[in-house]
C-alpha positions, -999 to +999 in steps of 0.1 A: +330+471-418+361+488-439+395+472-436+418+493-410+452+495-427+475+519-411+471+513-369+500+533-354+537+542-360+561+521-341+580+548-319+611+526-309+645+532-307+653+510-335+628+525-356+639+558-346+675+549-359+659+537-390+637+569-400+673+592-389+697+571-411+678+551-441+643+573-440+622+539-433+590+546-410+577+516-392+541+509-387+515+483-370+495+477-396+462+453-401+469+416-406+453+409-439+466+443-458+492+438-483+522+461-493+500+479-526+474+484-500+499+500-471+516+519-499+482+537-513+477+542-473+508+561-467+510+579-500+471+592-493+476+601-455+508+618-455+512+630-493+545+616-498+560+594-522+566+555-513+596+541-525+591+505-510+573+486-488+583+457-468+562+440-443+571+412-413+542+392-389+556+394-358+544+360-334+526+362-301+542+359-273+531+344-238+529+366-206+526+358-172+518+376-140+514+369-105+486+378-086+480+370-047+465+339-053+471+325-090+494+330-115+476+342-146+490+330-182+478+349-214+494+353-246+501+390-263+481+391-298+501+386-329+506+418-354+522+428-389+547+453-395+556+474-424+584+491-433+578+520-457+608+533-476+602+569-486+616+587-518+646+607-510+639+639-496+605+632-488+597+631-445+567+623-424+557+645-394+545+619-370+540+638-339+523+667-358+527+702-341+539+698-308+538+731-286 
C-alpha cells in the first residue's frame, strides 16, 4: 500500500491569514511522513518551489454527545499538520477553477 502524504489542505481563518501574509500553506499529512517527503510531494503536485516545511502533531480530543438514553463518549483522532513556506512569487491554487 503506497504511503499517503498529502491528505487535504487546511482551510481555516488562521491558515488563510498565513497564506495571505507569509505565503505559508497548511496541509493535513500522513502521520509517518517526514519533511523531505512532504516537500517533494508539494513540489510535484503543485509545480512550485518549496522553501521550508514545518510540522506539528495535533493531539486527539475527547468528544461527547448526548442521545435519548445515554451519553456517548469517543475520541477524535490525532493528526499531523504541515506548514509549507513557498519561495517568493510562488502560489498554490487550492480551489482550482471556480465557475
